[in-house]
C-alpha positions as CSV (number, residue, x, y, z in Angstrom):
1,H,-4.4,-14.9,13.4
2,F,-5.6,-11.4,12.5
3,Y,-9.1,-9.7,12.0
4,T,-8.4,-7.0,9.2
5,P,-10.7,-4.5,11.0
6,Q,-9.4,-5.0,14.5
7,V,-5.7,-4.1,12.9
8,A,-7.0,-1.0,10.7
9,K,-8.7,0.3,14.2
10,M,-5.0,0.1,16.0
11,R,-3.5,1.6,13.0
12,A,-6.3,4.5,12.8
13,E,-5.5,5.2,16.3
14,L,-1.6,5.9,16.4
15,S,-0.5,9.2,16.3
16,G,1.7,10.7,13.6
17,E,4.5,9.6,16.0
18,Q,4.2,6.3,16.5
19,L,3.3,6.1,13.2
20,Q,6.5,7.6,11.8
21,R,8.5,5.2,13.9
22,L,6.3,2.0,12.9
23,R,7.5,3.3,9.1
24,E,11.1,3.6,10.0
25,T,11.4,-0.1,11.5
26,I,10.3,-1.2,8.1
27,D,13.1,-1.3,5.3
28,A,12.0,0.6,2.7
29,D,14.3,-1.4,0.1
30,S,13.2,-4.7,0.8
31,L,9.2,-3.1,0.7
32,S,9.7,-2.0,-2.5
33,R,11.0,-5.3,-3.9
34,L,7.9,-7.2,-2.1
35,V,5.8,-4.9,-3.9
36,T,7.6,-5.3,-7.2
37,V,7.7,-8.8,-7.0
38,I,3.6,-9.1,-6.1
39,R,3.0,-6.5,-9.1
40,S,4.6,-8.8,-11.3
41,K,3.3,-12.3,-9.7
42,F,-0.6,-11.0,-9.6
43,Q,-0.4,-8.1,-13.0
44,L,-1.6,-5.8,-10.7
45,S,-1.2,-2.2,-11.1
46,L,-3.0,-0.9,-7.8
47,F,-3.1,-2.9,-4.9
48,S,-2.3,-2.2,-0.8
49,I,-0.9,-4.6,1.2
50,D,-1.5,-4.5,5.1
51,L,1.7,-5.0,6.7
52,I,2.4,-5.8,10.6
53,V,5.6,-5.6,12.5
54,D,6.2,-8.4,15.2
55,Q,8.0,-7.4,18.6
56,S,11.0,-8.8,16.7
57,G,10.9,-5.8,14.0
58,K,9.9,-8.8,11.4
59,T,7.2,-7.4,9.1
60,F,4.6,-9.6,7.5
61,I,1.8,-9.1,4.7
62,I,-1.6,-10.2,6.5
63,D,-3.7,-8.8,3.7
64,L,-3.5,-8.3,-0.3
65,N,-6.0,-5.8,-1.6
66,S,-6.4,-5.7,-5.3
67,F,-9.4,-3.3,-5.3
68,P,-8.0,-0.9,-2.4
69,G,-9.7,1.5,-0.5
70,Y,-8.1,5.4,-1.2
71,S,-9.5,7.0,2.0
72,G,-6.5,7.2,3.8
73,M,-4.4,7.6,-0.2
74,I,-6.4,11.1,0.3
75,S,-5.7,12.1,3.9
76,S,-3.0,14.8,5.3
77,R,-0.7,11.8,5.8
78,G,-1.5,10.0,2.1
79,I,0.0,10.2,-1.3
80,K,1.1,13.7,-2.5
81,H,-1.4,14.5,-5.6
82,F,-2.6,11.2,-5.2
83,H,-6.0,12.0,-7.4
84,N,-3.2,13.1,-10.7
85,S,-1.4,9.8,-9.7
86,L,-4.1,7.7,-10.2
87,L,-5.2,9.7,-12.9
88,N,-2.1,9.1,-14.8
89,L,-2.3,5.8,-14.3
90,A,-5.4,5.1,-16.0
91,L,-4.1,7.1,-19.1
92,V,-1.3,5.0,-19.5
93,K,-3.3,1.9,-18.9
94,I,-6.0,3.1,-21.7
95,D,-3.2,3.4,-24.1
96,Q,-1.5,0.5,-23.5
97,M,-4.5,-0.9,-24.6
98,K,-5.2,1.5,-27.6
99,T,-1.5,0.2,-28.7
100,S,-2.1,-3.4,-28.0
101,N,-5.4,-3.9,-30.2
């Protein structure tokens, strides 16, 4: 049993080096496939997942957010040009809605 605010607090307390080591333990290809499946099954364009990695290196999803917060994306550790990426996604979705009507 995990209490998500505690997990988020622990993540916030990680140093940049610790966070980088944690990222390196997660297989990027497997994570990419997982995100593709989640996107398809739940028909989500934007979402976030919270992961934990146990001592043996196994990765578990502990939370899926269909309306995530973006504060972590805007920080220096986040996605470069996040606002532009979000705007581009919104424009694509608007165009798709127009062409489907």
